Every structure is written in C-alpha cells, then in structure tokens.
C-alpha positions as CSV (number, residue, x, y, z in Angstrom):
1,M,-22.2,30.8,10.6
2,K,-23.2,27.1,10.3
3,L,-21.4,26.9,6.9
4,I,-18.2,28.3,8.4
5,G,-18.3,25.9,11.3
6,S,-18.8,23.0,8.9
7,T,-15.9,24.2,6.8
8,I,-13.6,24.5,9.8
9,L,-14.6,21.0,11.1
10,G,-13.9,19.6,7.6
11,T,-10.5,21.3,7.4
12,I,-9.6,20.0,10.9
13,A,-10.6,16.4,10.0
14,A,-8.6,16.6,6.7
15,L,-5.5,17.9,8.6
16,A,-5.8,15.2,11.2
17,F,-5.9,12.5,8.4
18,L,-2.9,14.0,6.7
19,G,-1.0,14.4,9.9
20,S,-1.6,10.8,10.9
21,A,-0.4,9.6,7.5
22,A,2.8,11.6,7.9
23,L,3.6,10.1,11.3
24,A,3.5,6.5,10.3
25,D,3.5,6.2,6.5
26,P,4.8,3.2,4.7
27,V,7.8,4.9,3.1
28,G,10.9,2.6,3.1
29,R,12.5,-0.5,1.8
30,Y,11.2,-4.0,2.6
31,A,11.9,-7.7,2.2
32,V,8.8,-9.3,0.7
33,E,7.5,-12.7,1.7
34,G,4.3,-14.0,0.1
35,K,2.0,-16.7,-1.3
36,G,0.3,-16.3,-4.6
37,P,-3.3,-17.1,-5.2
38,D,-2.2,-20.5,-6.5
39,G,-0.4,-21.2,-3.1
40,S,3.1,-20.8,-4.5
41,S,5.6,-19.0,-2.2
42,Y,7.8,-16.1,-3.3
43,R,10.3,-13.7,-1.9
44,G,11.6,-10.4,-3.2
45,T,12.0,-6.7,-2.3
46,A,9.8,-3.7,-2.3
47,S,10.4,0.0,-2.0
48,I,7.8,2.7,-1.2
49,E,8.4,6.4,-1.8
50,A,6.1,9.4,-1.2
51,T,4.8,11.1,-4.3
52,G,2.8,14.0,-3.0
53,E,-0.5,12.6,-1.5
54,T,0.2,9.2,-2.9
55,Y,3.0,6.6,-2.8
56,R,4.9,4.8,-5.6
57,V,5.4,1.1,-4.8
58,V,8.0,-1.0,-6.7
59,W,8.3,-4.7,-6.1
60,L,11.1,-6.9,-7.5
61,I,10.0,-10.5,-7.4
62,G,12.3,-12.9,-9.2
63,N,12.8,-11.4,-12.6
64,Q,9.5,-9.4,-12.5
65,K,9.0,-5.8,-11.6
66,F,5.6,-4.6,-10.4
67,I,4.9,-0.8,-10.2
68,G,2.0,0.6,-8.3
69,T,0.4,3.8,-7.0
70,A,-0.9,3.7,-3.4
71,V,-3.1,5.7,-1.1
72,G,-3.6,5.3,2.6
73,N,-2.9,6.4,6.2
74,D,-1.1,5.2,9.3
75,D,-3.3,2.1,9.5
76,F,-3.6,0.8,5.9
77,F,-2.7,1.5,2.3
78,A,-4.1,0.2,-1.0
79,V,-2.2,-0.2,-4.2
80,A,-3.2,-0.5,-7.9
81,Y,-0.3,-2.1,-9.7
82,R,0.9,-3.3,-13.1
83,S,3.5,-5.7,-14.5
84,G,3.6,-6.0,-18.2
85,N,0.0,-6.6,-19.3
86,S,-1.1,-7.8,-15.8
87,T,-2.8,-5.4,-13.3
88,G,-4.1,-5.9,-9.9
89,V,-4.9,-4.5,-6.4
90,A,-3.3,-5.0,-3.0
91,V,-4.3,-3.8,0.5
92,Y,-2.1,-3.8,3.5
93,G,-2.6,-3.2,7.3
94,R,0.1,-2.0,9.7
95,D,1.7,-4.8,11.7
96,G,4.2,-3.0,14.0
97,D,6.9,-1.5,11.6
98,D,5.8,-4.0,8.9
99,W,2.8,-4.4,6.7
100,T,0.6,-7.5,6.1
101,G,-1.7,-7.6,3.1
102,A,-3.8,-9.4,0.5
103,W,-3.7,-9.0,-3.3
104,T,-5.2,-10.3,-6.5
105,Y,-4.9,-9.8,-10.2
106,S,-7.6,-7.9,-12.1
107,G,-10.4,-10.4,-12.8
108,G,-9.0,-12.8,-10.2
109,T,-11.2,-15.1,-8.2
110,S,-8.7,-15.9,-5.4
111,I,-6.2,-13.9,-3.3
112,G,-2.6,-14.0,-2.4
113,A,-1.0,-13.0,0.9
114,E,2.0,-10.8,1.5
115,R,4.1,-9.5,4.3
116,L,6.4,-6.4,3.9
117,V,9.2,-6.6,6.5
118,R,11.0,-3.2,7.0
119,K,14.7,-3.3,6.3
C-alpha cells in the first residue's frame, strides 16, 4: 500500500508541474534587448514554440541566428543554444508577461543579460 501511495503522490506532483507549465509557458514572439558579456548592447527578436515537453528557441540578433532547446515551467526556463561553432546556456525568470535572463558562451567566464519583451 505504501508503494501505491508514493506512486500516486509522484504522479500528482508531476501533473501539477506539467499543468503549471501549460498555464504560463514562454511560447510566443519577443523583442530582445541585451548586453553581451563584454558590455556591448544588442537588439533583435526571438520566437519560442512548444516541442512536446521542451521548447525550441530561435533568436535573430543582427545577422546571427541562434537556435536552442529549452526546459522549464511557469517561473523559469533554461536554454542550451548554438550558433555556428559557438554554444552556450541561458536562464530566464518570469517578469510579468516578459522574461529576464542571464547567458554565457560555453567556456565563458562572464555573463550577459537579456530581456525578452512579449510582442
């Protein structure tokens, strides 16, 4: 009986996590405002689409395209991304309808900051 109770509680916790992600997920189109690890400012666009239990994130910054895969819930999401031979990671927290985050390139020693403003 103890095993069944644990299984039920685990299932309820998993459903609560999935339900909260669906209520306030990051899917949408965004204007991007950021500062690189070197302090330079940039602007661009980003789109986020659901891909099952993950998200596909595509940024267009100047003439560069960054493509990533994200996981998260209604409070945060984390992205592993690539552009050409460069890879990195970004994390974002909910800020109303927008998202505020920090990012770095793989092997980086400093971080950039970014805001995704919902269009």
